[in-house]
N, CA, C and O atoms as a GROMACS GRO file, in nm:
protein
  256
    1UNK      N    1   0.268  -0.261  -1.858
    1UNK     CA    2   0.354  -0.217  -1.751
    1UNK      C    3   0.357  -0.325  -1.644
    1UNK      O    4   0.258  -0.394  -1.621
    2UNK      N    5   0.470  -0.337  -1.580
    2UNK     CA    6   0.489  -0.434  -1.471
    2UNK      C    7   0.461  -0.367  -1.337
    2UNK      O    8   0.506  -0.256  -1.310
    3UNK      N    9   0.387  -0.436  -1.254
    3UNK     CA   10   0.359  -0.387  -1.120
    3UNK      C   11   0.444  -0.467  -1.022
    3UNK      O   12   0.454  -0.589  -1.034
    4UNK      N   13   0.504  -0.398  -0.927
    4UNK     CA   14   0.582  -0.464  -0.822
    4UNK      C   15   0.506  -0.438  -0.690
    4UNK      O   16   0.479  -0.324  -0.654
    5UNK      N   17   0.472  -0.546  -0.622
    5UNK     CA   18   0.397  -0.528  -0.496
    5UNK      C   19   0.497  -0.503  -0.382
    5UNK      O   20   0.583  -0.587  -0.352
    6UNK      N   21   0.484  -0.388  -0.320
    6UNK     CA   22   0.572  -0.348  -0.213
    6UNK      C   23   0.510  -0.386  -0.079
    6UNK      O   24   0.425  -0.314  -0.025
    7UNK      N   25   0.553  -0.499  -0.025
    7UNK     CA   26   0.502  -0.543   0.105
    7UNK      C   27   0.612  -0.544   0.210
    7UNK      O   28   0.595  -0.601   0.318
    8UNK      N   29   0.725  -0.481   0.177
    8UNK     CA   30   0.833  -0.469   0.272
    8UNK      C   31   0.947  -0.568   0.250
    8UNK      O   32   1.034  -0.583   0.337
    9UNK      N   33   0.948  -0.636   0.136
    9UNK     CA   34   1.058  -0.731   0.110
    9UNK      C   35   1.190  -0.658   0.098
    9UNK      O   36   1.196  -0.546   0.046
   10UNK      N   37   1.294  -0.721   0.146
   10UNK     CA   38   1.427  -0.661   0.149
   10UNK      C   39   1.487  -0.641   0.012
   10UNK      O   40   1.571  -0.552  -0.006
   11UNK      N   41   1.446  -0.719  -0.086
   11UNK     CA   42   1.512  -0.708  -0.217
   11UNK      C   43   1.434  -0.623  -0.317
   11UNK      O   44   1.457  -0.634  -0.438
   12UNK      N   45   1.343  -0.539  -0.269
   12UNK     CA   46   1.266  -0.456  -0.359
   12UNK      C   47   1.355  -0.370  -0.449
   12UNK      O   48   1.331  -0.362  -0.570
   13UNK      N   49   1.456  -0.308  -0.393
   13UNK     CA   50   1.546  -0.223  -0.472
   13UNK      C   51   1.618  -0.302  -0.579
   13UNK      O   52   1.642  -0.250  -0.688
   14UNK      N   53   1.652  -0.426  -0.551
   14UNK     CA   54   1.721  -0.510  -0.652
   14UNK      C   55   1.627  -0.534  -0.769
   14UNK      O   56   1.670  -0.530  -0.884
   15UNK      N   57   1.500  -0.558  -0.743
   15UNK     CA   58   1.404  -0.579  -0.852
   15UNK      C   59   1.390  -0.452  -0.934
   15UNK      O   60   1.393  -0.456  -1.057
   16UNK      N   61   1.374  -0.337  -0.864
   16UNK     CA   62   1.363  -0.208  -0.933
   16UNK      C   63   1.487  -0.183  -1.018
   16UNK      O   64   1.475  -0.144  -1.134
   17UNK      N   65   1.605  -0.204  -0.962
   17UNK     CA   66   1.730  -0.181  -1.037
   17UNK      C   67   1.740  -0.269  -1.159
   17UNK      O   68   1.782  -0.224  -1.265
   18UNK      N   69   1.701  -0.396  -1.146
   18UNK     CA   70   1.708  -0.486  -1.259
   18UNK      C   71   1.613  -0.446  -1.369
   18UNK      O   72   1.651  -0.443  -1.486
   19UNK      N   73   1.488  -0.414  -1.333
   19UNK     CA   74   1.394  -0.370  -1.433
   19UNK      C   75   1.439  -0.242  -1.501
   19UNK      O   76   1.425  -0.226  -1.623
   20UNK      N   77   1.494  -0.149  -1.422
   20UNK     CA   78   1.545  -0.025  -1.479
   20UNK      C   79   1.660  -0.049  -1.575
   20UNK      O   80   1.672   0.016  -1.679
   21UNK      N   81   1.745  -0.143  -1.540
   21UNK     CA   82   1.864  -0.172  -1.624
   21UNK      C   83   1.826  -0.229  -1.760
   21UNK      O   84   1.897  -0.210  -1.859
   22UNK      N   85   1.713  -0.299  -1.764
   22UNK     CA   86   1.670  -0.354  -1.895
   22UNK      C   87   1.567  -0.265  -1.966
   22UNK      O   88   1.515  -0.300  -2.072
   23UNK      N   89   1.539  -0.150  -1.904
   23UNK     CA   90   1.449  -0.055  -1.964
   23UNK      C   91   1.302  -0.090  -1.954
   23UNK      O   92   1.220  -0.039  -2.031
   24UNK      N   93   1.267  -0.176  -1.860
   24UNK     CA   94   1.128  -0.212  -1.842
   24UNK      C   95   1.055  -0.108  -1.757
   24UNK      O   96   1.106  -0.062  -1.656
   25UNK      N   97   0.935  -0.073  -1.801
   25UNK     CA   98   0.852   0.020  -1.724
   25UNK      C   99   0.787  -0.056  -1.610
   25UNK      O  100   0.742  -0.170  -1.627
   26UNK      N  101   0.783   0.007  -1.494
   26UNK     CA  102   0.720  -0.059  -1.379
   26UNK      C  103   0.666   0.049  -1.286
   26UNK      O  104   0.701   0.167  -1.295
   27UNK      N  105   0.579   0.002  -1.196
   27UNK     CA  106   0.529   0.090  -1.092
   27UNK      C  107   0.517   0.007  -0.964
   27UNK      O  108   0.497  -0.115  -0.969
   28UNK      N  109   0.529   0.074  -0.852
   28UNK     CA  110   0.510   0.009  -0.722
   28UNK      C  111   0.364   0.016  -0.684
   28UNK      O  112   0.300   0.120  -0.703
   29UNK      N  113   0.312  -0.093  -0.631
   29UNK     CA  114   0.176  -0.093  -0.582
   29UNK      C  115   0.180  -0.142  -0.435
   29UNK      O  116   0.270  -0.216  -0.395
   30UNK      N  117   0.082  -0.098  -0.358
   30UNK     CA  118   0.085  -0.130  -0.214
   30UNK      C  119  -0.053  -0.168  -0.159
   30UNK      O  120  -0.072  -0.170  -0.038
   31UNK      N  121  -0.150  -0.198  -0.248
   31UNK     CA  122  -0.280  -0.235  -0.193
   31UNK      C  123  -0.351  -0.334  -0.286
   31UNK      O  124  -0.303  -0.366  -0.395
   32UNK      N  125  -0.466  -0.383  -0.238
   32UNK     CA  126  -0.542  -0.484  -0.310
   32UNK      C  127  -0.592  -0.429  -0.446
   32UNK      O  128  -0.595  -0.500  -0.546
   33UNK      N  129  -0.630  -0.304  -0.447
   33UNK     CA  130  -0.678  -0.243  -0.574
   33UNK      C  131  -0.567  -0.244  -0.680
   33UNK      O  132  -0.593  -0.270  -0.798
   34UNK      N  133  -0.444  -0.216  -0.638
   34UNK     CA  134  -0.332  -0.220  -0.732
   34UNK      C  135  -0.309  -0.361  -0.786
   34UNK      O  136  -0.280  -0.380  -0.904
   35UNK      N  137  -0.324  -0.459  -0.700
   35UNK     CA  138  -0.307  -0.599  -0.742
   35UNK      C  139  -0.414  -0.633  -0.845
   35UNK      O  140  -0.385  -0.696  -0.947
   36UNK      N  141  -0.536  -0.594  -0.819
   36UNK     CA  142  -0.647  -0.625  -0.912
   36UNK      C  143  -0.629  -0.560  -1.048
   36UNK      O  144  -0.669  -0.617  -1.149
   37UNK      N  145  -0.568  -0.441  -1.051
   37UNK     CA  146  -0.546  -0.369  -1.176
   37UNK      C  147  -0.424  -0.421  -1.253
   37UNK      O  148  -0.412  -0.396  -1.373
   38UNK      N  149  -0.336  -0.490  -1.186
   38UNK     CA  150  -0.210  -0.532  -1.246
   38UNK      C  151  -0.233  -0.636  -1.356
   38UNK      O  152  -0.314  -0.728  -1.343
   39UNK      N  153  -0.159  -0.618  -1.466
   39UNK     CA  154  -0.159  -0.718  -1.573
   39UNK      C  155  -0.036  -0.806  -1.563
   39UNK      O  156  -0.039  -0.922  -1.606
   40UNK      N  157   0.070  -0.752  -1.508
   40UNK     CA  158   0.193  -0.828  -1.479
   40UNK      C  159   0.233  -0.791  -1.338
   40UNK      O  160   0.241  -0.674  -1.302
   41UNK      N  161   0.259  -0.894  -1.257
   41UNK     CA  162   0.283  -0.868  -1.114
   41UNK      C  163   0.407  -0.940  -1.067
   41UNK      O  164   0.424  -1.059  -1.090
   42UNK      N  165   0.494  -0.866  -1.001
   42UNK     CA  166   0.612  -0.925  -0.937
   42UNK      C  167   0.593  -0.917  -0.785
   42UNK      O  168   0.564  -0.810  -0.731
   43UNK      N  169   0.610  -1.030  -0.718
   43UNK     CA  170   0.611  -1.038  -0.571
   43UNK      C  171   0.756  -1.063  -0.530
   43UNK      O  172   0.800  -1.178  -0.529
   44UNK      N  173   0.831  -0.957  -0.496
   44UNK     CA  174   0.969  -0.975  -0.460
   44UNK      C  175   0.986  -1.064  -0.336
   44UNK      O  176   0.899  -1.067  -0.249
   45UNK      N  177   1.097  -1.134  -0.330
   45UNK     CA  178   1.130  -1.207  -0.208
   45UNK      C  179   1.065  -1.341  -0.195
   45UNK      O  180   1.050  -1.389  -0.083
   46UNK      N  181   1.025  -1.405  -0.306
   46UNK     CA  182   0.956  -1.533  -0.292
   46UNK      C  183   1.050  -1.642  -0.242
   46UNK      O  184   1.005  -1.754  -0.215
   47UNK      N  185   1.177  -1.612  -0.228
   47UNK     CA  186   1.268  -1.707  -0.162
   47UNK      C  187   1.232  -1.721  -0.013
   47UNK      O  188   1.274  -1.815   0.054
   48UNK      N  189   1.155  -1.626   0.034
   48UNK     CA  190   1.104  -1.627   0.171
   48UNK      C  191   0.954  -1.634   0.163
   48UNK      O  192   0.885  -1.544   0.212
   49UNK      N  193   0.902  -1.738   0.102
   49UNK     CA  194   0.760  -1.751   0.073
   49UNK      C  195   0.673  -1.735   0.196
   49UNK      O  196   0.572  -1.664   0.192
   50UNK      N  197   0.709  -1.800   0.305
   50UNK     CA  198   0.629  -1.791   0.430
   50UNK      C  199   0.618  -1.649   0.478
   50UNK      O  200   0.510  -1.605   0.517
   51UNK      N  201   0.729  -1.574   0.477
   51UNK     CA  202   0.728  -1.436   0.521
   51UNK      C  203   0.641  -1.352   0.428
   51UNK      O  204   0.567  -1.265   0.475
   52UNK      N  205   0.649  -1.378   0.297
   52UNK     CA  206   0.567  -1.305   0.202
   52UNK      C  207   0.419  -1.330   0.228
   52UNK      O  208   0.341  -1.235   0.229
   53UNK      N  209   0.380  -1.452   0.249
   53UNK     CA  210   0.239  -1.485   0.272
   53UNK      C  211   0.189  -1.421   0.401
   53UNK      O  212   0.076  -1.373   0.406
   54UNK      N  213   0.270  -1.419   0.503
   54UNK     CA  214   0.232  -1.352   0.630
   54UNK      C  215   0.207  -1.203   0.603
   54UNK      O  216   0.108  -1.145   0.649
   55UNK      N  217   0.299  -1.142   0.527
   55UNK     CA  218   0.282  -0.999   0.496
   55UNK      C  219   0.156  -0.972   0.417
   55UNK      O  220   0.086  -0.875   0.444
   56UNK      N  221   0.126  -1.056   0.319
   56UNK     CA  222   0.004  -1.039   0.239
   56UNK      C  223  -0.116  -1.051   0.328
   56UNK      O  224  -0.212  -0.975   0.311
   57UNK      N  225  -0.116  -1.146   0.423
   57UNK     CA  226  -0.229  -1.161   0.518
   57UNK      C  227  -0.241  -1.040   0.607
   57UNK      O  228  -0.352  -0.991   0.631
   58UNK      N  229  -0.128  -0.988   0.658
   58UNK     CA  230  -0.133  -0.873   0.749
   58UNK      C  231  -0.185  -0.751   0.676
   58UNK      O  232  -0.255  -0.668   0.735
   59UNK      N  233  -0.153  -0.740   0.549
   59UNK     CA  234  -0.197  -0.624   0.470
   59UNK      C  235  -0.339  -0.646   0.414
   59UNK      O  236  -0.396  -0.557   0.351
   60UNK      N  237  -0.393  -0.763   0.436
   60UNK     CA  238  -0.529  -0.798   0.392
   60UNK      C  239  -0.543  -0.786   0.239
   60UNK      O  240  -0.643  -0.734   0.188
   61UNK      N  241  -0.441  -0.836   0.167
   61UNK     CA  242  -0.447  -0.830   0.019
   61UNK      C  243  -0.438  -0.970  -0.042
   61UNK      O  244  -0.438  -0.983  -0.165
   62UNK      N  245  -0.431  -1.072   0.036
   62UNK     CA  246  -0.412  -1.208  -0.017
   62UNK      C  247  -0.525  -1.246  -0.111
   62UNK      O  248  -0.499  -1.305  -0.216
   63UNK      N  249  -0.646  -1.216  -0.079
   63UNK     CA  250  -0.758  -1.253  -0.164
   63UNK      C  251  -0.747  -1.191  -0.305
   63UNK      O  252  -0.782  -1.254  -0.405
   64UNK      N  253  -0.700  -1.068  -0.310
   64UNK     CA  254  -0.686  -0.999  -0.439
   64UNK      C  255  -0.591  -1.075  -0.528
   64UNK      O  256  -0.565  -1.033  -0.641
   0.00000   0.00000   0.00000
């Protein structure tokens, strides 16, 4: 299963819609424990890498 990390990226719904359209199973995760359990991980919004890294730091999940 694919895990999508929800850190507030604006294109989260686009990622969900795309995975749904191709029939891929996914779940949203929102914490470090979810990241550690993930075998496949999508970080939406990497076009805004700086913003994503700030969000990961604010949520205290970067180390995971």
